[in-house]
Backbone as XML, in Angstrom:
<?xml version="1.0"?>
<chain id="A" units="angstrom">
  <residue number="1" name="UNK">
    <atom name="N" x="6.965" y="-20.915" z="53.008"/>
    <atom name="CA" x="6.357" y="-21.860" z="52.268"/>
    <atom name="C" x="6.265" y="-23.676" z="52.651"/>
  </residue>
  <residue number="2" name="UNK">
    <atom name="N" x="5.554" y="-24.110" z="53.188"/>
    <atom name="CA" x="6.264" y="-25.261" z="53.271"/>
    <atom name="C" x="5.870" y="-26.130" z="52.045"/>
  </residue>
  <residue number="3" name="UNK">
    <atom name="N" x="6.604" y="-27.465" z="52.008"/>
    <atom name="CA" x="6.476" y="-28.447" z="50.455"/>
    <atom name="C" x="5.587" y="-29.325" z="50.715"/>
  </residue>
  <residue number="4" name="UNK">
    <atom name="N" x="4.113" y="-29.005" z="51.188"/>
    <atom name="CA" x="3.631" y="-29.474" z="51.620"/>
    <atom name="C" x="1.967" y="-29.883" z="51.087"/>
  </residue>
  <residue number="5" name="UNK">
    <atom name="N" x="1.384" y="-30.517" z="50.611"/>
    <atom name="CA" x="-0.300" y="-30.368" z="50.074"/>
    <atom name="C" x="-1.330" y="-30.235" z="50.783"/>
  </residue>
  <residue number="6" name="UNK">
    <atom name="N" x="-1.788" y="-29.272" z="50.516"/>
    <atom name="CA" x="-2.887" y="-28.963" z="51.567"/>
    <atom name="C" x="-4.266" y="-29.650" z="51.653"/>
  </residue>
  <residue number="7" name="UNK">
    <atom name="N" x="-4.432" y="-30.392" z="50.899"/>
    <atom name="CA" x="-5.811" y="-31.595" z="50.913"/>
    <atom name="C" x="-5.068" y="-32.537" z="51.450"/>
  </residue>
  <residue number="8" name="UNK">
    <atom name="N" x="-4.060" y="-33.508" z="50.846"/>
    <atom name="CA" x="-3.603" y="-34.771" z="50.992"/>
    <atom name="C" x="-2.790" y="-34.720" z="52.092"/>
  </residue>
  <residue number="9" name="UNK">
    <atom name="N" x="-1.674" y="-33.679" z="52.591"/>
    <atom name="CA" x="-0.727" y="-33.564" z="53.601"/>
    <atom name="C" x="0.666" y="-34.241" z="52.787"/>
  </residue>
  <residue number="10" name="UNK">
    <atom name="N" x="0.699" y="-34.409" z="51.842"/>
    <atom name="CA" x="1.753" y="-35.050" z="51.216"/>
    <atom name="C" x="2.909" y="-34.821" z="51.383"/>
  </residue>
  <residue number="11" name="UNK">
    <atom name="N" x="3.963" y="-34.771" z="51.583"/>
    <atom name="CA" x="4.877" y="-33.789" z="51.907"/>
    <atom name="C" x="6.560" y="-34.597" z="51.553"/>
  </residue>
  <residue number="12" name="UNK">
    <atom name="N" x="7.404" y="-33.821" z="51.719"/>
    <atom name="CA" x="8.912" y="-33.891" z="51.313"/>
    <atom name="C" x="9.727" y="-35.355" z="52.034"/>
  </residue>
  <residue number="13" name="UNK">
    <atom name="N" x="10.156" y="-36.294" z="51.202"/>
    <atom name="CA" x="10.367" y="-37.177" z="51.797"/>
    <atom name="C" x="12.109" y="-37.587" z="51.091"/>
  </residue>
  <residue number="14" name="UNK">
    <atom name="N" x="12.842" y="-38.201" z="52.484"/>
    <atom name="CA" x="14.010" y="-38.259" z="52.117"/>
    <atom name="C" x="14.447" y="-39.613" z="51.885"/>
  </residue>
  <residue number="15" name="UNK">
    <atom name="N" x="15.940" y="-39.835" z="51.310"/>
    <atom name="CA" x="16.374" y="-41.311" z="50.789"/>
    <atom name="C" x="17.499" y="-41.020" z="50.420"/>
  </residue>
  <residue number="16" name="UNK">
    <atom name="N" x="17.768" y="-42.108" z="49.930"/>
    <atom name="CA" x="19.147" y="-42.154" z="49.094"/>
    <atom name="C" x="19.486" y="-42.351" z="47.533"/>
  </residue>
  <residue number="17" name="UNK">
    <atom name="N" x="20.472" y="-41.284" z="47.159"/>
    <atom name="CA" x="20.680" y="-41.598" z="45.480"/>
    <atom name="C" x="21.809" y="-42.466" z="45.451"/>
  </residue>
  <residue number="18" name="UNK">
    <atom name="N" x="21.427" y="-43.585" z="44.954"/>
    <atom name="CA" x="22.381" y="-44.790" z="44.973"/>
    <atom name="C" x="23.616" y="-44.697" z="43.469"/>
  </residue>
  <residue number="19" name="UNK">
    <atom name="N" x="24.695" y="-44.624" z="43.590"/>
    <atom name="CA" x="25.692" y="-44.580" z="42.422"/>
    <atom name="C" x="25.803" y="-45.800" z="41.857"/>
  </residue>
  <residue number="20" name="UNK">
    <atom name="N" x="26.281" y="-46.250" z="40.749"/>
    <atom name="CA" x="26.792" y="-47.395" z="40.295"/>
    <atom name="C" x="27.253" y="-48.465" z="41.222"/>
  </residue>
  <residue number="21" name="UNK">
    <atom name="N" x="28.304" y="-47.894" z="42.108"/>
    <atom name="CA" x="29.385" y="-48.082" z="42.623"/>
    <atom name="C" x="28.815" y="-48.553" z="44.119"/>
  </residue>
  <residue number="22" name="UNK">
    <atom name="N" x="27.559" y="-48.227" z="44.248"/>
    <atom name="CA" x="26.575" y="-48.699" z="45.421"/>
    <atom name="C" x="26.743" y="-47.597" z="46.693"/>
  </residue>
  <residue number="23" name="UNK">
    <atom name="N" x="27.253" y="-45.935" z="46.262"/>
    <atom name="CA" x="27.820" y="-44.822" z="47.081"/>
    <atom name="C" x="26.221" y="-44.565" z="47.452"/>
  </residue>
  <residue number="24" name="UNK">
    <atom name="N" x="25.682" y="-44.286" z="48.737"/>
    <atom name="CA" x="24.659" y="-43.519" z="49.004"/>
    <atom name="C" x="24.873" y="-42.152" z="49.598"/>
  </residue>
  <residue number="25" name="UNK">
    <atom name="N" x="24.370" y="-41.640" z="49.071"/>
    <atom name="CA" x="24.098" y="-39.893" z="49.412"/>
    <atom name="C" x="22.922" y="-39.316" z="49.300"/>
  </residue>
  <residue number="26" name="UNK">
    <atom name="N" x="23.156" y="-38.569" z="50.515"/>
    <atom name="CA" x="21.018" y="-38.359" z="50.799"/>
    <atom name="C" x="20.761" y="-37.569" z="49.503"/>
  </residue>
  <residue number="27" name="UNK">
    <atom name="N" x="19.358" y="-37.685" z="49.582"/>
    <atom name="CA" x="18.673" y="-36.890" z="48.458"/>
    <atom name="C" x="16.978" y="-36.713" z="49.294"/>
  </residue>
  <residue number="28" name="UNK">
    <atom name="N" x="16.687" y="-35.743" z="48.440"/>
    <atom name="CA" x="15.045" y="-35.291" z="48.835"/>
    <atom name="C" x="14.161" y="-35.729" z="47.645"/>
  </residue>
  <residue number="29" name="UNK">
    <atom name="N" x="12.794" y="-36.146" z="47.796"/>
    <atom name="CA" x="11.847" y="-36.914" z="47.044"/>
    <atom name="C" x="10.868" y="-35.892" z="47.056"/>
  </residue>
  <residue number="30" name="UNK">
    <atom name="N" x="10.652" y="-34.635" z="46.557"/>
    <atom name="CA" x="9.921" y="-33.223" z="46.297"/>
    <atom name="C" x="8.543" y="-33.755" z="46.060"/>
  </residue>
  <residue number="31" name="UNK">
    <atom name="N" x="7.116" y="-33.678" z="46.565"/>
    <atom name="CA" x="5.945" y="-33.439" z="45.998"/>
    <atom name="C" x="5.801" y="-32.588" z="44.753"/>
  </residue>
  <residue number="32" name="UNK">
    <atom name="N" x="5.108" y="-33.077" z="43.293"/>
    <atom name="CA" x="4.432" y="-32.256" z="42.346"/>
    <atom name="C" x="3.743" y="-31.335" z="42.954"/>
  </residue>
  <residue number="33" name="UNK">
    <atom name="N" x="3.528" y="-30.032" z="43.526"/>
    <atom name="CA" x="2.930" y="-29.281" z="44.002"/>
    <atom name="C" x="2.432" y="-28.493" z="42.689"/>
  </residue>
  <residue number="34" name="UNK">
    <atom name="N" x="1.076" y="-28.123" z="42.607"/>
    <atom name="CA" x="0.622" y="-27.022" z="41.311"/>
    <atom name="C" x="-0.147" y="-26.490" z="42.446"/>
  </residue>
  <residue number="35" name="UNK">
    <atom name="N" x="-0.403" y="-24.857" z="41.869"/>
    <atom name="CA" x="-0.882" y="-23.784" z="42.609"/>
    <atom name="C" x="-2.478" y="-24.057" z="41.561"/>
  </residue>
  <residue number="36" name="UNK">
    <atom name="N" x="-3.605" y="-24.034" z="42.302"/>
    <atom name="CA" x="-4.955" y="-24.157" z="41.846"/>
    <atom name="C" x="-5.606" y="-23.760" z="42.533"/>
  </residue>
  <residue number="37" name="UNK">
    <atom name="N" x="-6.513" y="-23.455" z="41.524"/>
    <atom name="CA" x="-8.073" y="-22.287" z="41.802"/>
    <atom name="C" x="-9.502" y="-23.451" z="42.036"/>
  </residue>
  <residue number="38" name="UNK">
    <atom name="N" x="-9.751" y="-23.970" z="42.933"/>
    <atom name="CA" x="-11.056" y="-24.810" z="42.900"/>
    <atom name="C" x="-12.184" y="-24.582" z="43.403"/>
  </residue>
  <residue number="39" name="UNK">
    <atom name="N" x="-12.870" y="-24.639" z="42.479"/>
    <atom name="CA" x="-14.356" y="-23.975" z="42.835"/>
    <atom name="C" x="-15.336" y="-24.909" z="43.870"/>
  </residue>
  <residue number="40" name="UNK">
    <atom name="N" x="-15.929" y="-23.898" z="44.886"/>
    <atom name="CA" x="-16.888" y="-24.609" z="45.735"/>
    <atom name="C" x="-18.189" y="-24.769" z="45.328"/>
  </residue>
  <residue number="41" name="UNK">
    <atom name="N" x="-18.899" y="-25.580" z="44.944"/>
    <atom name="CA" x="-20.576" y="-25.250" z="44.816"/>
    <atom name="C" x="-21.199" y="-24.974" z="45.733"/>
  </residue>
  <residue number="42" name="UNK">
    <atom name="N" x="-21.422" y="-25.582" z="46.708"/>
    <atom name="CA" x="-22.000" y="-25.149" z="48.198"/>
    <atom name="C" x="-21.562" y="-23.363" z="48.450"/>
  </residue>
  <residue number="43" name="UNK">
    <atom name="N" x="-20.412" y="-23.107" z="48.349"/>
    <atom name="CA" x="-20.412" y="-21.751" z="49.080"/>
    <atom name="C" x="-20.400" y="-20.704" z="47.881"/>
  </residue>
  <residue number="44" name="UNK">
    <atom name="N" x="-20.539" y="-21.412" z="46.358"/>
    <atom name="CA" x="-20.229" y="-20.290" z="45.202"/>
    <atom name="C" x="-19.436" y="-19.338" z="45.103"/>
  </residue>
  <residue number="45" name="UNK">
    <atom name="N" x="-17.915" y="-19.949" z="45.400"/>
    <atom name="CA" x="-16.916" y="-19.113" z="45.425"/>
    <atom name="C" x="-15.723" y="-19.895" z="44.670"/>
  </residue>
  <residue number="46" name="UNK">
    <atom name="N" x="-14.952" y="-19.444" z="44.397"/>
    <atom name="CA" x="-13.197" y="-19.999" z="44.194"/>
    <atom name="C" x="-12.370" y="-20.398" z="45.618"/>
  </residue>
  <residue number="47" name="UNK">
    <atom name="N" x="-11.638" y="-20.896" z="45.552"/>
    <atom name="CA" x="-10.621" y="-21.136" z="46.564"/>
    <atom name="C" x="-9.383" y="-21.457" z="46.285"/>
  </residue>
  <residue number="48" name="UNK">
    <atom name="N" x="-8.323" y="-20.895" z="46.441"/>
    <atom name="CA" x="-6.763" y="-21.151" z="46.069"/>
    <atom name="C" x="-5.985" y="-22.381" z="47.024"/>
  </residue>
  <residue number="49" name="UNK">
    <atom name="N" x="-5.641" y="-22.950" z="46.462"/>
    <atom name="CA" x="-4.578" y="-24.252" z="47.616"/>
    <atom name="C" x="-3.626" y="-24.484" z="46.416"/>
  </residue>
  <residue number="50" name="UNK">
    <atom name="N" x="-2.658" y="-24.952" z="47.078"/>
    <atom name="CA" x="-1.586" y="-25.528" z="46.461"/>
    <atom name="C" x="-1.297" y="-27.023" z="46.911"/>
  </residue>
  <residue number="51" name="UNK">
    <atom name="N" x="-1.732" y="-27.853" z="45.846"/>
    <atom name="CA" x="-1.834" y="-29.330" z="46.173"/>
    <atom name="C" x="-1.218" y="-30.224" z="44.839"/>
  </residue>
  <residue number="52" name="UNK">
    <atom name="N" x="-0.969" y="-31.533" z="45.474"/>
    <atom name="CA" x="-0.169" y="-32.239" z="44.644"/>
    <atom name="C" x="-0.986" y="-32.530" z="43.337"/>
  </residue>
  <residue number="53" name="UNK">
    <atom name="N" x="-0.300" y="-33.119" z="42.591"/>
    <atom name="CA" x="-1.077" y="-33.573" z="41.463"/>
    <atom name="C" x="-1.822" y="-34.587" z="41.232"/>
  </residue>
  <residue number="54" name="UNK">
    <atom name="N" x="-1.455" y="-35.496" z="41.899"/>
    <atom name="CA" x="-2.270" y="-36.695" z="42.657"/>
    <atom name="C" x="-3.422" y="-36.273" z="43.058"/>
  </residue>
  <residue number="55" name="UNK">
    <atom name="N" x="-3.498" y="-35.461" z="44.017"/>
    <atom name="CA" x="-5.011" y="-34.605" z="44.728"/>
    <atom name="C" x="-5.791" y="-34.341" z="43.753"/>
  </residue>
  <residue number="56" name="UNK">
    <atom name="N" x="-5.385" y="-33.855" z="42.817"/>
    <atom name="CA" x="-5.984" y="-32.278" z="42.200"/>
    <atom name="C" x="-6.557" y="-33.751" z="41.531"/>
  </residue>
  <residue number="57" name="UNK">
    <atom name="N" x="-6.228" y="-35.287" z="40.888"/>
    <atom name="CA" x="-6.850" y="-35.926" z="40.217"/>
    <atom name="C" x="-7.907" y="-36.936" z="41.387"/>
  </residue>
  <residue number="58" name="UNK">
    <atom name="N" x="-7.795" y="-36.661" z="42.523"/>
    <atom name="CA" x="-8.720" y="-37.274" z="43.596"/>
    <atom name="C" x="-9.933" y="-36.368" z="44.065"/>
  </residue>
  <residue number="59" name="UNK">
    <atom name="N" x="-9.653" y="-34.990" z="43.677"/>
    <atom name="CA" x="-10.745" y="-34.057" z="43.530"/>
    <atom name="C" x="-11.887" y="-34.345" z="42.591"/>
  </residue>
  <residue number="60" name="UNK">
    <atom name="N" x="-11.348" y="-34.127" z="41.304"/>
    <atom name="CA" x="-11.687" y="-34.545" z="40.148"/>
    <atom name="C" x="-12.444" y="-36.331" z="40.216"/>
  </residue>
  <residue number="61" name="UNK">
    <atom name="N" x="-12.178" y="-37.061" z="40.626"/>
    <atom name="CA" x="-12.411" y="-38.412" z="40.872"/>
    <atom name="C" x="-13.796" y="-38.566" z="42.046"/>
  </residue>
  <residue number="62" name="UNK">
    <atom name="N" x="-13.817" y="-37.736" z="42.971"/>
    <atom name="CA" x="-14.701" y="-37.610" z="43.804"/>
    <atom name="C" x="-15.652" y="-36.433" z="43.798"/>
  </residue>
  <residue number="63" name="UNK">
    <atom name="N" x="-15.781" y="-35.691" z="42.712"/>
    <atom name="CA" x="-17.162" y="-34.823" z="41.851"/>
    <atom name="C" x="-16.833" y="-33.477" z="42.590"/>
  </residue>
  <residue number="64" name="UNK">
    <atom name="N" x="-15.590" y="-33.087" z="42.566"/>
    <atom name="CA" x="-14.865" y="-31.781" z="42.830"/>
    <atom name="C" x="-14.758" y="-31.410" z="44.562"/>
  </residue>
  <residue number="65" name="UNK">
    <atom name="N" x="-14.509" y="-30.210" z="44.755"/>
    <atom name="CA" x="-13.843" y="-29.921" z="45.594"/>
    <atom name="C" x="-14.678" y="-30.428" z="47.488"/>
  </residue>
  <residue number="66" name="UNK">
    <atom name="N" x="-15.981" y="-30.180" z="46.989"/>
    <atom name="CA" x="-16.683" y="-30.221" z="48.199"/>
    <atom name="C" x="-16.743" y="-31.448" z="48.441"/>
  </residue>
  <residue number="67" name="UNK">
    <atom name="N" x="-17.198" y="-32.754" z="47.183"/>
    <atom name="CA" x="-17.134" y="-34.294" z="47.710"/>
    <atom name="C" x="-15.681" y="-34.648" z="48.126"/>
  </residue>
  <residue number="68" name="UNK">
    <atom name="N" x="-14.754" y="-33.957" z="47.944"/>
    <atom name="CA" x="-13.446" y="-34.502" z="48.647"/>
    <atom name="C" x="-13.244" y="-33.649" z="49.561"/>
  </residue>
  <residue number="69" name="UNK">
    <atom name="N" x="-13.527" y="-33.057" z="50.418"/>
    <atom name="CA" x="-13.791" y="-32.370" z="51.314"/>
    <atom name="C" x="-14.567" y="-33.053" z="52.711"/>
  </residue>
  <residue number="70" name="UNK">
    <atom name="N" x="-15.622" y="-33.638" z="51.688"/>
    <atom name="CA" x="-16.611" y="-34.019" z="52.681"/>
    <atom name="C" x="-16.168" y="-35.564" z="53.322"/>
  </residue>
  <residue number="71" name="UNK">
    <atom name="N" x="-14.986" y="-36.432" z="52.320"/>
    <atom name="CA" x="-14.815" y="-37.757" z="52.816"/>
    <atom name="C" x="-13.313" y="-37.527" z="53.295"/>
  </residue>
  <residue number="72" name="UNK">
    <atom name="N" x="-12.523" y="-36.402" z="52.996"/>
    <atom name="CA" x="-11.274" y="-36.222" z="54.066"/>
    <atom name="C" x="-11.290" y="-36.359" z="55.196"/>
  </residue>
  <residue number="73" name="UNK">
    <atom name="N" x="-10.399" y="-37.046" z="56.011"/>
    <atom name="CA" x="-10.041" y="-36.567" z="57.584"/>
    <atom name="C" x="-9.158" y="-35.301" z="57.770"/>
  </residue>
  <residue number="74" name="UNK">
    <atom name="N" x="-9.818" y="-34.760" z="58.891"/>
    <atom name="CA" x="-9.613" y="-34.121" z="59.580"/>
    <atom name="C" x="-7.875" y="-33.384" z="59.299"/>
  </residue>
  <residue number="75" name="UNK">
    <atom name="N" x="-7.336" y="-35.142" z="59.871"/>
    <atom name="CA" x="-5.640" y="-34.944" z="60.556"/>
    <atom name="C" x="-4.998" y="-34.622" z="59.308"/>
  </residue>
  <residue number="76" name="UNK">
    <atom name="N" x="-5.236" y="-34.867" z="57.827"/>
    <atom name="CA" x="-4.492" y="-34.491" z="56.637"/>
    <atom name="C" x="-4.843" y="-33.108" z="56.101"/>
  </residue>
  <residue number="77" name="UNK">
    <atom name="N" x="-5.707" y="-32.593" z="56.398"/>
    <atom name="CA" x="-5.807" y="-31.325" z="55.873"/>
    <atom name="C" x="-5.490" y="-30.202" z="56.521"/>
  </residue>
  <residue number="78" name="UNK">
    <atom name="N" x="-5.121" y="-29.282" z="55.950"/>
    <atom name="CA" x="-4.341" y="-27.892" z="56.286"/>
    <atom name="C" x="-5.179" y="-27.026" z="57.089"/>
  </residue>
  <residue number="79" name="UNK">
    <atom name="N" x="-4.631" y="-26.148" z="57.943"/>
    <atom name="CA" x="-5.697" y="-25.046" z="58.546"/>
    <atom name="C" x="-7.098" y="-24.263" z="57.544"/>
  </residue>
  <residue number="80" name="UNK">
    <atom name="N" x="-6.582" y="-23.985" z="56.579"/>
    <atom name="CA" x="-7.291" y="-23.493" z="55.687"/>
    <atom name="C" x="-8.474" y="-24.099" z="54.879"/>
  </residue>
  <residue number="81" name="UNK">
    <atom name="N" x="-8.103" y="-25.260" z="54.552"/>
    <atom name="CA" x="-8.801" y="-26.749" z="53.726"/>
    <atom name="C" x="-9.334" y="-26.815" z="55.245"/>
  </residue>
  <residue number="82" name="UNK">
    <atom name="N" x="-9.446" y="-27.033" z="56.491"/>
    <atom name="CA" x="-10.316" y="-27.468" z="57.733"/>
    <atom name="C" x="-11.248" y="-26.420" z="57.884"/>
  </residue>
  <residue number="83" name="UNK">
    <atom name="N" x="-10.977" y="-25.282" z="57.757"/>
    <atom name="CA" x="-11.888" y="-24.201" z="57.894"/>
    <atom name="C" x="-12.617" y="-24.114" z="56.973"/>
  </residue>
  <residue number="84" name="UNK">
    <atom name="N" x="-12.596" y="-24.416" z="55.464"/>
    <atom name="CA" x="-13.466" y="-24.115" z="54.201"/>
    <atom name="C" x="-14.220" y="-25.529" z="54.500"/>
  </residue>
  <residue number="85" name="UNK">
    <atom name="N" x="-13.637" y="-26.805" z="55.036"/>
    <atom name="CA" x="-14.731" y="-28.077" z="55.013"/>
    <atom name="C" x="-15.260" y="-27.370" z="56.241"/>
  </residue>
  <residue number="86" name="UNK">
    <atom name="N" x="-15.583" y="-26.889" z="57.355"/>
    <atom name="CA" x="-16.427" y="-26.622" z="58.356"/>
    <atom name="C" x="-17.287" y="-25.440" z="57.782"/>
  </residue>
  <residue number="87" name="UNK">
    <atom name="N" x="-16.842" y="-24.739" z="57.213"/>
    <atom name="CA" x="-17.805" y="-23.837" z="56.217"/>
    <atom name="C" x="-18.991" y="-24.289" z="55.491"/>
  </residue>
  <residue number="88" name="UNK">
    <atom name="N" x="-18.541" y="-25.429" z="55.065"/>
    <atom name="CA" x="-19.294" y="-26.153" z="53.997"/>
    <atom name="C" x="-20.390" y="-26.788" z="54.673"/>
  </residue>
  <residue number="89" name="UNK">
    <atom name="N" x="-19.701" y="-27.405" z="55.609"/>
    <atom name="CA" x="-20.809" y="-28.467" z="56.735"/>
    <atom name="C" x="-21.704" y="-27.592" z="56.864"/>
  </residue>
  <residue number="90" name="UNK">
    <atom name="N" x="-21.365" y="-26.290" z="57.561"/>
    <atom name="CA" x="-22.648" y="-25.362" z="58.381"/>
    <atom name="C" x="-23.621" y="-25.313" z="57.422"/>
  </residue>
  <residue number="91" name="UNK">
    <atom name="N" x="-22.951" y="-24.790" z="55.699"/>
    <atom name="CA" x="-24.116" y="-24.564" z="55.013"/>
    <atom name="C" x="-25.146" y="-25.487" z="54.391"/>
  </residue>
  <residue number="92" name="UNK">
    <atom name="N" x="-24.072" y="-26.812" z="54.508"/>
    <atom name="CA" x="-25.291" y="-27.600" z="54.518"/>
    <atom name="C" x="-25.904" y="-28.173" z="55.477"/>
  </residue>
  <residue number="93" name="UNK">
    <atom name="N" x="-25.971" y="-27.866" z="56.660"/>
    <atom name="CA" x="-26.825" y="-28.344" z="57.829"/>
    <atom name="C" x="-27.870" y="-27.034" z="57.407"/>
  </residue>
  <residue number="94" name="UNK">
    <atom name="N" x="-27.651" y="-25.681" z="57.291"/>
    <atom name="CA" x="-28.657" y="-24.621" z="57.159"/>
    <atom name="C" x="-29.549" y="-24.826" z="56.013"/>
  </residue>
  <residue number="95" name="UNK">
    <atom name="N" x="-28.853" y="-25.447" z="54.855"/>
    <atom name="CA" x="-30.278" y="-25.896" z="53.700"/>
    <atom name="C" x="-31.059" y="-27.223" z="54.218"/>
  </residue>
  <residue number="96" name="UNK">
    <atom name="N" x="-30.621" y="-27.716" z="55.223"/>
    <atom name="CA" x="-31.566" y="-29.078" z="55.436"/>
    <atom name="C" x="-32.466" y="-28.731" z="56.425"/>
  </residue>
</chain>
């Protein structure tokens, strides 16, 4: 399983650990990933995602999973999230 947020695409970064004597050794900056279950109002079901803590705050700020996916670009979403976005859009189009 990749260390990548399914909603924002935030992934592992690399850099240097710099000592007091200014020696540099490689290190990895890992994203703060959480396993969460988010509720979709349009589909009336729960969906499990592995998202970063920052993405979780953004989902809450945008009014839930449906609001987040409506504004999210397809390039940063995972395959599962992209399929869910299309499913929500179909449901909204059928309702209108």
